[in-house]
C-alpha positions in Angstrom: 55.7 84.1 112.2 59.4 83.3 112.1 61.1 85.3 109.8 62.5 83.5 106.4 66.0 82.3 106.3 67.6 83.9 103.0 69.0 81.5 100.7 72.7 81.6 100.7 74.5 82.7 97.8 76.4 79.9 95.9 79.0 81.9 94.8 80.0 83.0 98.5 79.5 79.4 99.7 82.2 78.4 97.2 84.7 81.5 97.9 84.3 80.8 102.0 85.0 77.0 100.9 88.0 78.1 99.1 89.6 80.1 101.7 88.9 77.7 104.3 90.7 75.1 102.1 93.9 77.3 101.8 93.9 78.1 105.8 93.7 74.1 106.3 96.4 73.4 103.9 98.8 76.2 105.8 97.7 74.6 108.8 99.0 71.0 107.5 102.4 72.5 106.6 102.7 74.3 110.0 102.1 71.2 111.5 104.6 69.2 109.2 107.3 71.3 109.8 106.7 71.0 113.7 106.8 67.2 113.4 110.0 67.4 111.0 111.6 69.5 114.0 110.8 67.1 116.7 112.3 64.2 114.3 115.4 66.2 114.0 115.8 66.4 117.6 116.9 63.1 118.0 119.4 63.0 114.6 121.9 61.5 114.0 120.4 58.1 114.1 124.2 56.4 114.0 127.4 58.0 114.6 129.0 58.7 112.4 126.0 59.7 110.1 124.8 57.1 107.5 123.9 58.4 104.1 120.2 57.6 105.1 120.3 60.3 107.8 121.8 62.8 105.3 119.3 62.4 102.8 116.1 62.2 105.5 117.9 65.6 106.9 117.9 67.2 103.5 113.8 66.1 102.9 112.8 67.5 106.3 114.7 70.5 106.4 113.1 71.5 102.8 110.0 73.3 104.3 112.0 75.1 106.7 112.4 79.0 106.7 115.8 80.6 108.3 113.6 81.4 111.7 112.3 77.6 111.8 115.9 76.4 111.5 116.9 78.8 114.1 113.9 77.3 116.8 115.8 73.9 115.8 119.0 74.7 116.8 117.7 76.0 120.2 115.8 73.2 120.7 118.8 70.8 120.2 121.1 72.8 122.4 118.1 72.3 125.5 118.1 68.7 124.6 122.0 68.5 125.6 123.1 68.1 121.9 125.4 69.8 119.3 123.1 72.2 117.4 124.4 70.8 114.1 122.0 67.9 113.2 124.4 65.4 112.2 126.8 65.8 115.2 126.3 63.2 117.7 128.4 65.0 120.3 127.3 67.1 123.1 128.0 70.6 123.6 130.8 72.0 125.6 130.1 73.3 129.3 128.3 76.6 129.0 130.5 80.0 129.7 129.8 81.8 132.8 130.2 85.5 131.2 127.7 87.0 129.0 130.5 88.1 126.8 133.3 86.0 125.0 136.5 86.8 123.0 137.1 84.9 120.1 140.1 85.0 117.5 143.9 84.5 117.5 145.0 87.2 115.9 144.6 91.3 116.2 142.5 90.9 112.5 140.1 88.3 113.8 139.7 88.8 117.3 135.8 89.4 118.4 133.6 89.6 121.3 130.3 87.9 120.8 127.6 86.6 122.9 128.5 83.5 124.8 125.3 81.9 124.0 126.1 81.6 120.7 129.2 79.6 121.6 127.8 77.3 123.7 125.3 76.0 120.6 128.5 74.1 118.9 130.8 71.5 119.8 133.6 72.9 117.6 133.9 75.7 114.8 133.4 73.0 112.2 130.2 72.0 113.3 129.2 75.8 113.4 130.3 76.5 109.9 128.0 73.5 108.6 125.1 74.7 110.3 125.5 78.2 109.0 126.2 76.8 105.5 122.5 74.9 105.4 120.9 78.2 107.1 122.1 80.3 104.1 120.4 78.0 101.5 116.9 78.0 103.0 114.1 79.9 101.8 112.8 83.1 103.4 109.4 82.5 101.8 106.7 80.6 103.9 106.3 76.6 102.6 102.7 77.5 101.5 103.5 80.2 99.2 106.0 78.0 97.4 105.5 76.1 94.1 105.8 72.6 94.4 109.2 71.3 93.1 110.4 74.7 92.5 112.8 74.9 95.6 116.4 73.4 95.1 117.7 70.6 97.1 119.6 71.7 100.1 123.2 70.8 100.0 124.5 69.2 103.1 128.2 69.7 103.9 129.5 66.0 104.8 132.8 67.1 104.9 134.5 70.5 105.3 137.9 71.6 103.5 140.7 70.0 105.1 142.3 73.6 105.4 139.2 74.8 107.8 140.1 72.3 110.3 141.9 73.7 113.4 140.8 77.1 112.5 139.4 79.9 114.5 137.9 79.3 117.8 134.7 77.1 118.7 131.4 79.2 117.9 133.2 82.2 115.7 130.7 83.7 113.2 130.4 81.1 110.8 127.8 82.9 108.5 129.9 84.7 106.5 132.5 81.7 106.1 129.4 79.6 105.0 128.5 82.1 102.4 132.1 82.2 100.8 131.9 78.3 100.5 128.5 78.4 98.8 129.9 81.0 96.3 132.6 78.9 95.6 131.2 76.2 93.6 134.4 74.1 92.9 135.2 74.4 96.6 132.1 73.3 97.7 131.7 70.6 100.2 130.4 67.0 98.9 126.6 66.5 98.9 124.0 63.5 98.8 121.4 63.9 96.5 119.5 60.6 96.4 116.0 61.5 97.9 113.8 59.3 100.3 110.5 59.2 98.6 108.5 57.8 101.8 109.6 60.7 103.8 109.0 63.3 101.0 105.6 62.1 100.0 103.7 64.4 102.9 105.6 67.7 101.9 104.9 67.0 98.4 101.3 66.2 98.6 100.8 69.4 100.9 102.8 71.7 98.3 100.8 70.5 95.2 97.6 71.1 97.4 98.4 74.6 97.7 99.4 74.9 94.4 96.0 73.6 93.2 94.3 76.0 95.5 96.0 78.9 94.3 95.6 77.7 90.7 91.6 77.8 91.1 91.4 81.0 93.0 90.9 83.0 89.8 88.1 81.1 88.6 86.5 81.4 92.1 87.1 85.3 91.9 85.7 85.4 88.3 82.5 83.9 89.4 81.8 86.7 91.7 82.0 89.1 89.0 78.4 89.3 87.5 78.1 93.0 85.7 80.8 95.3 85.0 79.4 99.0 85.5 81.7 101.7 84.0 82.1 104.6 86.3 81.5 108.3 85.4 84.7 110.2 84.9 85.2 112.7 88.0 86.3 115.8 87.0 88.9 117.7 89.3 87.0 120.4 91.4 87.3 124.3 90.4 87.2 127.1 92.7 83.8 128.9 92.2 83.3 132.2 90.1 81.1 134.8 89.5 80.2 136.5 86.3 80.9 140.1 85.6 77.2 141.2 85.8 76.8 139.7 89.1 79.2 141.7 91.2 76.6 143.9 92.0 73.7 141.0 93.0 72.5 140.7 96.5 72.5 137.3 97.7 72.0 136.2 94.2 69.6 138.7 93.2 70.5 140.8 90.2 68.4 144.1 90.4 66.5 145.4 87.5 66.4 149.1 88.0 69.1 151.5 87.1 72.7 150.6 87.9 74.3 152.1 91.1 77.1 154.2 90.9 80.0 153.0 92.9 81.9 155.6 95.2 84.5 156.3 92.7 82.1 157.3 90.2 80.2 159.7 92.2 83.6 161.2 93.2 84.4 161.5 89.4 80.9 163.2 88.6 81.6 165.6 91.4 84.8 166.7 90.3 83.6 167.4 86.5 80.6 169.4 87.8 82.3 172.7 87.3 83.4 172.1 83.9 79.3 171.8 82.7 78.9 175.0 84.7 
């Protein structure tokens, strides 16, 4: 006779289904990021970039982490394009050496990796790309709340005073951070969203949020009885009673009390007194 198959617990099935939906939602967002990366390889769609290109770039880059953005820069360089997404120019010829010297004065001269210089066609493009990178969220997209992330600001036009300064590929993260802190000097931004491009990302984030909101209900259904545990006292060192000092393996002699060696010596010393 074949053994009977146990009936699955309904609470366990709900928990397994809940976690499966969370994993699937994470995969959907990862697939969306990969699709957005492939799309941004062909940007800009017009030269110079149009308002639609800039707004679409803001939407497509929203779920990215800084590591995803670095992959985008590398892929654009491999495709013989300037790493800045909104630049239609090709990158310059690669340098032969492994290291390069940048800067015009003794205070600004730096030795940098030559590969970092080959990503950009100009220092302005490097500053724009780094300005976007410092705004990206380190938290994975599937852990964010839908609609909580601010819209990425795109530097359409850098300050005229910045043009012509520095050399190609100079470390621009510091300059981008300064631009972000200076609110009045921040570059112009385009804030008009493209609802059609944003619908997939918004739906994925809302799906993740709804799954996290229901996780407490699923966990509460697993708790049936709450049993208070007994308080555990700290251990104490073993000790013996005063009367158990002369016990042999726990047995207490009921006869006359045996004298110790010291007591016998005292008796011998006091015998002459009684004599």
